C-alpha positions as a Python dict, from the first residue, in 0.01 Angstrom:
ca = {
    (1, 'M'): (0, 0, 0),
    (2, 'K'): (203, 306, -107),
    (3, 'A'): (344, 308, -459),
    (4, 'A'): (511, 537, -704),
    (5, 'V'): (308, 517, -1021),
    (6, 'I'): (244, 684, -1357),
    (7, 'T'): (-76, 667, -1558),
    (8, 'E'): (81, 834, -1866),
    (9, 'T'): (433, 879, -1993),
    (10, 'G'): (614, 1208, -1970),
    (11, 'G'): (857, 1386, -1743),
    (12, 'P'): (938, 1311, -1393),
    (13, 'E'): (638, 1516, -1281),
    (14, 'V'): (402, 1240, -1402),
    (15, 'I'): (507, 1027, -1110),
    (16, 'Q'): (257, 1013, -831),
    (17, 'I'): (259, 854, -484),
    (18, 'V'): (-78, 674, -439),
    (19, 'Q'): (-245, 389, -236),
    (20, 'L'): (-293, 68, -424),
    (21, 'P'): (-443, -277, -313),
    (22, 'E'): (-186, -525, -194),
    (23, 'P'): (-118, -779, -478),
    (24, 'K'): (-159, -1154, -436),
    (25, 'P'): (93, -1407, -571),
    (26, 'G'): (-19, -1660, -823),
    (27, 'P'): (143, -1986, -927),
    (28, 'R'): (526, -1971, -929),
    (29, 'Q'): (504, -1612, -780),
    (30, 'V'): (630, -1460, -466),
    (31, 'L'): (495, -1161, -268),
    (32, 'V'): (787, -943, -148),
    (33, 'R'): (783, -671, 113),
    (34, 'V'): (1013, -424, -55),
    (35, 'R'): (1259, -245, 167),
    (36, 'A'): (1475, -78, -96),
    (37, 'A'): (1468, -21, -474),
    (38, 'A'): (1721, 153, -699),
    (39, 'V'): (1694, 395, -991),
    (40, 'N'): (1829, 303, -1327),
    (41, 'P'): (1848, 495, -1661),
    (42, 'I'): (1605, 240, -1811),
    (43, 'D'): (1344, 349, -1560),
    (44, 'T'): (1364, 703, -1695),
    (45, 'Y'): (1338, 586, -2048),
    (46, 'V'): (1025, 371, -1978),
    (47, 'R'): (861, 653, -1780),
    (48, 'S'): (926, 913, -2051),
    (49, 'G'): (808, 681, -2327),
    (50, 'T'): (1145, 685, -2493),
    (51, 'V'): (1138, 301, -2470),
    (52, 'A'): (780, 208, -2576),
    (53, 'M'): (639, -81, -2374),
    (54, 'S'): (298, -204, -2278),
    (55, 'L'): (244, -70, -1933),
    (56, 'P'): (-18, -199, -1691),
    (57, 'Q'): (-230, 82, -1546),
    (58, 'P'): (-154, 240, -1302),
    (59, 'F'): (212, 142, -1369),
    (60, 'V'): (442, 113, -1072),
    (61, 'V'): (798, 240, -1175),
    (62, 'G'): (1124, 60, -1102),
    (63, 'C'): (1334, -244, -1193),
    (64, 'D'): (1536, -342, -885),
    (65, 'L'): (1429, -448, -534),
    (66, 'A'): (1550, -600, -207),
    (67, 'G'): (1327, -710, 86),
    (68, 'E'): (1178, -1016, 241),
    (69, 'V'): (934, -1283, 124),
    (70, 'V'): (580, -1244, 270),
    (71, 'S'): (403, -1537, 101),
    (72, 'V'): (437, -1764, -199),
    (73, 'G'): (201, -1898, -459),
    (74, 'E'): (165, -2259, -581),
    (75, 'D'): (468, -2439, -732),
    (76, 'V'): (723, -2208, -566),
    (77, 'D'): (1009, -2433, -455),
    (78, 'R'): (1318, -2226, -374),
    (79, 'L'): (1174, -1945, -158),
    (80, 'R'): (984, -1937, 175),
    (81, 'P'): (825, -1661, 378),
    (82, 'G'): (1076, -1476, 586),
    (83, 'M'): (1363, -1517, 341),
    (84, 'R'): (1554, -1204, 235),
    (85, 'V'): (1568, -1169, -144),
    (86, 'W'): (1687, -928, -416),
    (87, 'G'): (1607, -907, -776),
    (88, 'S'): (1580, -704, -1098),
    (89, 'N'): (1416, -708, -1447),
    (90, 'Q'): (1079, -583, -1308),
    (91, 'G'): (885, -287, -1453),
    (92, 'L'): (966, -416, -1803),
    (93, 'L'): (796, -613, -2077),
    (94, 'G'): (450, -592, -1904),
    (95, 'R'): (575, -665, -1544),
    (96, 'Q'): (481, -424, -1272),
    (97, 'G'): (767, -228, -1099),
    (98, 'T'): (917, -228, -761),
    (99, 'F'): (873, 122, -612),
    (100, 'C'): (598, 10, -372),
    (101, 'E'): (554, -152, -41),
    (102, 'F'): (461, -498, -176),
    (103, 'V'): (533, -647, -514),
    (104, 'V'): (459, -990, -676),
    (105, 'V'): (748, -1133, -866),
    (106, 'D'): (798, -1450, -1058),
    (107, 'E'): (1027, -1680, -856),
    (108, 'C'): (1277, -1704, -1140),
    (109, 'W'): (1376, -1335, -1097),
    (110, 'L'): (1448, -1348, -724),
    (111, 'Y'): (1771, -1448, -551),
    (112, 'P'): (1858, -1496, -179),
    (113, 'T'): (2035, -1196, -21),
    (114, 'P'): (2371, -1276, 140),
    (115, 'E'): (2368, -1229, 514),
    (116, 'K'): (2647, -968, 501),
    (117, 'V'): (2459, -748, 246),
    (118, 'T'): (2200, -487, 349),
    (119, 'D'): (1874, -437, 141),
    (120, 'V'): (2011, -97, 34),
    (121, 'E'): (2327, -256, -98),
    (122, 'A'): (2149, -550, -264),
    (123, 'A'): (1907, -315, -449),
    (124, 'A'): (2188, -88, -555),
    (125, 'S'): (2387, -381, -695),
    (126, 'A'): (2096, -559, -880),
    (127, 'L'): (2067, -428, -1234),
    (128, 'V'): (2431, -290, -1256),
    (129, 'G'): (2586, -605, -1111),
    (130, 'I'): (2400, -840, -1339),
    (131, 'T'): (2474, -618, -1640),
    (132, 'A'): (2846, -619, -1558),
    (133, 'C'): (2854, -990, -1491),
    (134, 'L'): (2672, -1075, -1820),
    (135, 'G'): (2890, -837, -2009),
    (136, 'L'): (3226, -949, -1876),
    (137, 'V'): (3152, -1321, -1837),
    (138, 'D'): (2901, -1419, -2111),
    (139, 'H'): (2954, -1155, -2385),
    (140, 'G'): (3301, -1016, -2332),
    (141, 'R'): (3460, -1350, -2212),
    (142, 'L'): (3728, -1176, -2005),
    (143, 'T'): (3994, -1410, -1897),
    (144, 'A'): (4275, -1373, -1632),
    (145, 'G'): (4568, -1170, -1759),
    (146, 'E'): (4375, -983, -2023),
    (147, 'T'): (4347, -599, -2025),
    (148, 'L'): (4012, -426, -1990),
    (149, 'F'): (3950, -62, -2070),
    (150, 'V'): (3637, 93, -1922),
    (151, 'H'): (3521, 432, -2016),
    (152, 'G'): (3345, 584, -1723),
    (153, 'G'): (3461, 371, -1439),
    (154, 'S'): (3292, 582, -1165),
    (155, 'G'): (2926, 532, -1297),
    (156, 'G'): (2684, 283, -1170),
    (157, 'V'): (2772, 4, -1419),
    (158, 'G'): (3131, 114, -1443),
    (159, 'Q'): (3203, 73, -1077),
    (160, 'M'): (3075, -289, -1098),
    (161, 'V'): (3275, -355, -1413),
    (162, 'V'): (3597, -255, -1248),
    (163, 'Q'): (3544, -463, -933),
    (164, 'I'): (3426, -767, -1132),
    (165, 'A'): (3707, -746, -1387),
    (166, 'K'): (3964, -751, -1099),
    (167, 'R'): (3793, -1058, -955),
    (168, 'L'): (3824, -1236, -1297),
    (169, 'G'): (4198, -1155, -1304),
    (170, 'G'): (4187, -875, -1549),
    (171, 'H'): (4433, -574, -1573),
    (172, 'V'): (4199, -277, -1550),
    (173, 'I'): (4240, 64, -1717),
    (174, 'A'): (3953, 298, -1638),
    (175, 'T'): (3862, 665, -1687),
    (176, 'A'): (3674, 919, -1489),
    (177, 'G'): (3617, 1290, -1528),
    (178, 'T'): (3717, 1448, -1192),
    (179, 'P'): (4004, 1392, -951),
    (180, 'E'): (3754, 1276, -686),
    (181, 'K'): (3601, 1020, -917),
    (182, 'R'): (3940, 905, -1024),
    (183, 'T'): (4032, 846, -665),
    (184, 'L'): (3722, 651, -614),
    (185, 'V'): (3793, 420, -916),
    (186, 'E'): (4144, 374, -789),
    (187, 'Q'): (4005, 265, -458),
    (188, 'L'): (3782, 1, -635),
    (189, 'G'): (4090, -162, -772),
    (190, 'A'): (4163, -27, -1111),
    (191, 'D'): (4527, -64, -1204),
    (192, 'V'): (4541, 256, -1410),
    (193, 'V'): (4291, 551, -1384),
    (194, 'L'): (4305, 824, -1643),
    (195, 'D'): (4119, 1150, -1714),
    (196, 'Y'): (3897, 1105, -2016),
    (197, 'H'): (3932, 1481, -2096),
    (198, 'D'): (4311, 1445, -2147),
    (199, 'T'): (4411, 1493, -2510),
    (200, 'T'): (4688, 1236, -2463),
    (201, 'L'): (4446, 954, -2353),
    (202, 'L'): (4542, 735, -2642),
    (203, 'E'): (4915, 767, -2565),
    (204, 'Q'): (4853, 689, -2197),
    (205, 'V'): (4655, 382, -2271),
    (206, 'A'): (4918, 259, -2521),
    (207, 'A'): (5177, 301, -2247),
    (208, 'A'): (4970, 110, -1994),
    (209, 'A'): (4884, -162, -2252),
    (210, 'P'): (5161, -189, -2509),
    (211, 'G'): (4991, -496, -2673),
    (212, 'G'): (4654, -314, -2691),
    (213, 'V'): (4333, -351, -2496),
    (214, 'N'): (4174, -694, -2515),
    (215, 'L'): (3825, -583, -2401),
    (216, 'H'): (3693, -229, -2424),
    (217, 'W'): (3375, -151, -2223),
    (218, 'E'): (3196, 160, -2346),
    (219, 'T'): (2946, 326, -2094),
    (220, 'R'): (2903, 646, -2282),
    (221, 'R'): (2597, 737, -2492),
    (222, 'E'): (2824, 846, -2790),
    (223, 'P'): (3114, 601, -2847),
    (224, 'N'): (3420, 726, -3010),
    (225, 'F'): (3499, 418, -3233),
    (226, 'D'): (3811, 572, -3390),
    (227, 'Q'): (3957, 599, -3032),
    (228, 'A'): (3838, 254, -2926),
    (229, 'V'): (3962, 77, -3227),
    (230, 'T'): (4301, 244, -3203),
    (231, 'M'): (4323, 114, -2837),
    (232, 'L'): (4215, -246, -2921),
    (233, 'S'): (4454, -531, -2958),
    (234, 'E'): (4452, -771, -3241),
    (235, 'G'): (4132, -967, -3200),
    (236, 'G'): (4005, -718, -2940),
    (237, 'R'): (3649, -694, -2830),
    (238, 'M'): (3424, -393, -2761),
    (239, 'I'): (3104, -392, -2559),
    (240, 'V'): (2846, -117, -2610),
    (241, 'M'): (2556, -86, -2372),
    (242, 'A'): (2425, 269, -2408),
    (243, 'G'): (2339, 525, -2666),
    (244, 'R'): (1991, 407, -2784),
    (245, 'D'): (1981, 694, -3047),
    (246, 'A'): (2354, 710, -3116),
    (247, 'R'): (2471, 689, -3481),
    (248, 'P'): (2857, 695, -3443),
    (249, 'Q'): (3082, 621, -3737),
    (250, 'L'): (3277, 297, -3737),
    (251, 'P'): (3629, 296, -3886),
    (252, 'L'): (3563, -29, -4068),
    (253, 'G'): (3910, -67, -4225),
    (254, 'P'): (4117, -67, -3907),
    (255, 'F'): (3839, -262, -3732),
    (256, 'Y'): (3839, -563, -3965),
    (257, 'V'): (4205, -562, -4032),
    (258, 'K'): (4258, -615, -3649),
    (259, 'Q'): (3991, -875, -3659),
    (260, 'C'): (3792, -695, -3374),
    (261, 'Q'): (3448, -783, -3248),
    (262, 'L'): (3169, -536, -3156),
    (263, 'I'): (2923, -662, -2900),
    (264, 'G'): (2597, -497, -2804),
    (265, 'F'): (2367, -646, -2536),
    (266, 'V'): (2056, -550, -2335),
    (267, 'M'): (2049, -682, -1986),
    (268, 'F'): (1670, -701, -1954),
    (269, 'K'): (1656, -932, -2277),
    (270, 'A'): (1870, -1193, -2111),
    (271, 'S'): (1697, -1515, -2012),
    (272, 'A'): (1603, -1584, -1654),
    (273, 'Q'): (1856, -1868, -1654),
    (274, 'S'): (2142, -1637, -1762),
    (275, 'Q'): (2052, -1375, -1509),
    (276, 'A'): (2017, -1630, -1231),
    (277, 'A'): (2370, -1756, -1318),
    (278, 'A'): (2501, -1402, -1300),
    (279, 'A'): (2317, -1346, -970),
    (280, 'A'): (2481, -1653, -822),
    (281, 'L'): (2829, -1518, -908),
    (282, 'L'): (2732, -1175, -763),
    (283, 'N'): (2610, -1330, -441),
    (284, 'R'): (2953, -1490, -405),
    (285, 'W'): (3139, -1180, -483),
    (286, 'M'): (2910, -962, -261),
    (287, 'E'): (2996, -1202, 36),
    (288, 'D'): (3355, -1117, -44),
    (289, 'G'): (3294, -734, -40),
    (290, 'L'): (3170, -641, -388),
    (291, 'R'): (2938, -344, -360),
    (292, 'A'): (2772, -98, -601),
    (293, 'G'): (2849, 266, -541),
    (294, 'I'): (2563, 458, -383),
    (295, 'D'): (2528, 831, -455),
    (296, 'R'): (2237, 896, -218),
    (297, 'V'): (1937, 730, -49),
    (298, 'L'): (1594, 889, -75),
    (299, 'P'): (1247, 807, 48),
    (300, 'L'): (964, 676, -180),
    (301, 'E'): (806, 1018, -181),
    (302, 'A'): (1113, 1157, -362),
    (303, 'T'): (1088, 921, -656),
    (304, 'A'): (1015, 1210, -904),
    (305, 'E'): (1325, 1388, -769),
    (306, 'A'): (1529, 1078, -808),
    (307, 'H'): (1419, 1035, -1174),
    (308, 'L'): (1503, 1400, -1248),
    (309, 'L'): (1858, 1356, -1099),
    (310, 'Q'): (1912, 1027, -1294),
    (311, 'E'): (1788, 1177, -1612),
    (312, 'S'): (2000, 1484, -1581),
    (313, 'S'): (2310, 1276, -1516),
    (314, 'T'): (2263, 1031, -1802),
    (315, 'V'): (2047, 1186, -2073),
    (316, 'G'): (2151, 1545, -1992),
    (317, 'L'): (2517, 1432, -1956),
    (318, 'S'): (2571, 1630, -1633),
    (319, 'G'): (2758, 1352, -1474),
    (320, 'G'): (2620, 1466, -1137),
    (321, 'L'): (2591, 1111, -1000),
    (322, 'T'): (2861, 893, -870),
    (323, 'G'): (2688, 559, -821),
    (324, 'K'): (2323, 468, -765),
    (325, 'I'): (2021, 646, -625),
    (326, 'V'): (1840, 400, -388),
    (327, 'I'): (1488, 451, -268),
    (328, 'T'): (1388, 309, 74),
    (329, 'I'): (1031, 214, 146),
    (330, 'D'): (913, 216, 510),
}
């Protein structure tokens, strides 16, 4: 089978397209014919060695997948050959990745693909959708009528946060850096969309949320805690999910006087049960039209190019992507 692999960590150029033997499912495992896989920032961190993990050799890159079940191992009880499935959390913690024709996945990390959802759409929605759902429902506890502020509403996670927050009954204030991106975020359902370059951003947020923001979702690698704490309401919560090397200053006085909470979480460390519960919600919402933004679709042979684009946009802060890069595998 064709696969995008690395044998050492490094830049995107270490990715090779090679032929590997087709894997065989063991107990509680499923063999999936991969049709689509999505690129995520964590993929570039693992490939570069920024996030050090034990990697099987050769290591197939990628977290997300969508395709159909080919065969199942012993003790698999939910899935059968021919079923369309999607999933995430592969290529991490010793598991092989998904940028290949066939992959073996533990049944607990796979979910049925809704009939109305294509493989490209399912793969694009996987990691970012589970992340947004875990953050808003489990960690952020957003309730109907509360105000959410999301910095970077046009990014992969940001787009899902906007859409899910609206489905939870939230009042959504979002930012984006260009007129085109602000139009997109508006179309996704945000109630107020602002330019994060604007020097009057705090005043505009205060006008849109006079009582303060109940939940602040920060997608940027370098959070501005002074700005965030000023925005927060009494008892407000703030979620951070990026900036592995960031060391921003926290204005502790205003933070504790307002009785605020700071929440950090890592999607791939969530239990299989938590991720499955998030996936069940996502399937219901995807049936109702929830979709991840897709910037472009590329073939497996362009995996190195896709990593370069992703790294430039996130680590290099170019902001060149609006949504996900999806790899299709013929």
